[in-house]
C-alpha positions as CSV (number, residue, x, y, z in Angstrom):
1,M,-5.3,-14.8,-16.8
2,A,-4.2,-11.5,-16.0
3,K,-1.0,-10.9,-14.3
4,G,-0.7,-8.3,-11.4
5,Y,1.7,-5.2,-10.9
6,S,3.0,-3.4,-8.6
7,I,4.3,-0.1,-8.6
8,R,7.0,1.2,-6.1
9,L,6.3,5.3,-5.7
10,T,8.8,7.6,-4.5
11,V,6.9,10.2,-3.2
12,P,6.2,12.0,0.4
13,L,4.2,9.4,2.9
14,E,1.2,11.3,2.6
15,L,0.9,10.7,-1.1
16,H,1.2,6.7,0.4
17,H,-1.4,7.0,2.7
18,A,-3.7,9.1,0.2
19,A,-3.4,5.9,-2.4
20,L,-3.9,3.6,0.3
21,Q,-7.2,5.5,1.3
22,Q,-8.4,5.1,-2.6
23,S,-7.8,1.7,-2.5
24,A,-9.6,0.7,0.4
25,A,-11.9,-1.2,-1.4
26,L,-9.3,-3.6,-2.0
27,A,-9.7,-4.9,1.5
28,A,-13.6,-4.4,1.4
29,E,-15.7,-7.8,1.9
30,G,-16.2,-9.1,-1.4
31,A,-13.0,-8.8,-2.3
32,G,-10.9,-11.6,-3.7
33,P,-7.7,-13.1,-1.4
34,A,-5.5,-11.2,-4.0
35,E,-6.8,-8.1,-3.8
36,R,-7.2,-8.1,0.1
37,K,-3.5,-9.2,0.3
38,A,-2.2,-6.4,-1.9
39,Y,-4.1,-3.8,0.2
40,R,-2.2,-5.7,3.6
41,V,0.9,-5.6,1.7
42,N,0.6,-2.0,0.9
43,A,-0.4,-1.3,4.3
44,T,2.4,-2.8,6.1
45,R,4.9,-1.0,3.9
46,I,3.7,2.4,4.7
47,Q,3.5,1.7,8.3
48,A,6.8,0.2,8.4
49,A,8.5,3.5,7.0
50,E,6.5,5.3,9.0
51,H,8.7,3.8,12.0
52,Q,12.2,4.7,10.0
53,P,14.2,7.5,10.8
54,P,14.6,10.0,7.9
55,P,17.1,9.6,5.2
56,G,20.5,11.4,6.0
57,R,19.6,10.8,10.0
């Protein structure tokens, strides 16, 4: 069985959005539960980051 890995990206939020769009197939019909969960977790993290004030404020 393969192990799943998470990668933390320290990049502008726009690149996170682009990565999420590229991985939209993970949430598509026919995807397994782990793939859908990975997509949801990443989308939730991006949404949370959008609502945080910029650093230094």
